[in-house]
N, C-alpha and C positions, 0 to 999 in steps of 0.2 A: 496548663497549656491548652488542654481541650476546651476549657471554658473560654479562653481568649479567641480561639478559632470560631466557636459558636457565636460569640458576641460580634466578631468581625463579619461573619456570614449574615447575621441578622441586620447589621447596619448597612451592608451592601444591598440587601433586599429592599430597603426603604426607598420609596420613590424620591428621585432627586429633581430639583428645580434649578435650571441654569439661570441665575439672575445676578447681574452685576450690582454692586453697591454704588449709590450716587456719591459723587465726589465733587469738590470745587477747588479752584485756585484763584489767586489774585496777586497783583503787584500794586504797590502804592503809586507808582508812576510819578509824574511831575506835579505833586500837590504842594501848595505853599507850606513851608516849614513852620511848625507851631510848637513852642515849648513854654507857653505862658500859663498853661492850666486852664485857659478859657477857650474851649473849642469854637470854631467858626463853621458856618455852613460851607461845605465843599462838595463838588461833584463826586459821585461814586467812582471807584476805580473800575477798570474792566474786570468782570468776574466771569470765569469760565466754569460751567457746570457740566459734568459728564454723567450720563445714564440717569436722567430724570425719569422716574418710574412711569410706565404706561398708565394712562387713566388720570394722571395728575391734572388738576384744573387751574392751580395757581401756586406761586412760590411766595414765601415770606422770608425776607432778608433783614438781618440786623447785625450790628457790631457791638461787641462787649470789650471793655477795657478790663482785662483780667486782674490788673493791679488796682483798679478803682471800679468795681462792678456795679456800684450804685449810680454811676453817671449814665444818663439816657442819651444814646446817640441816634435814636429814631428807629423806626421800623418801616419797611416798604413792602407792600403787597403787589405782586405782578401777576396779571392774568396770563394764562398759557394758551397758545394756539397749537402747540406741538410738544412732544416729549423727546427724550433721547439726549443728545449733546446740544448745548446752546451756549452762546456768549451774550452776556448782558453788557452792552457797550458803555464805555466811560461816559459819564455825564447824563445818564438816563434819569437820575434822581439826585437830590441833595440830602445830605445827612450831616450831623455834627461830627466833624472829622477828629482824628486823633490829635491830642494836644496835652501830653503830660507836662507837668511843671518841672522844668530843668531835670528831667530823668528820662530813662528809657522804659517804656511800658510794653507789655505784650497785649496785642489786640487780636480778637478772634471774630472773623466774619462767619456767620451762620446762615444756612439756607435750609428751609423745610419745604418739602413738596407736599401739597394737600390734594385730596380728592373731596371736594365739598368742604365739610368741616373736619374730615378725618385726616390727621397727619399720616403720611406714607413713609417718609424717610427724611432724616436730617443729616446734613454734611457740614463740615466746618474746616477752617484753616486758620492757623495762627501766624502772626508776623510781629516782629518788634517794630516800634516806632519811637524815635527815629532809628532807621537802620544804619 
C-alpha cells in the first residue's frame, strides 16, 4: 500500500501538458454508388479535422480499403494557413473512390499533420461502403 502511494505521488509530481489529440470525421455523402470493383475519380467528402497541432505546416490525406489494402486511392497534400479545428470542403480534390466488387468493404480515411518533414500526429476514421 505504501509503495502505491509513493508511485501515485511521484506521478502527480510530473509536469502535465494539456494537449488534445487530433481527430477527424467524414460522411460519404451523395457520391455515385460503385460496386464494380473499378474505382472512378470522385470528389472528396467533407472532412472535419479537430485539434490540428500548433506548428503544423501541411496535412497529408489518403484513404485505404482495409479489405483490399493494395489498391491505391491516391494521396493529397494540403498546405496549412492555420491550425486548430478545420473543415476540408467536399470537392476540394479528387481521389479513386470506394468501389468494392459486389461486397461491403471497410474504408479508412487518414490524415497526418506535418511540421516540415516531421509527422506530428495522425488521425483516422473508418466507414463501410456501401453503408
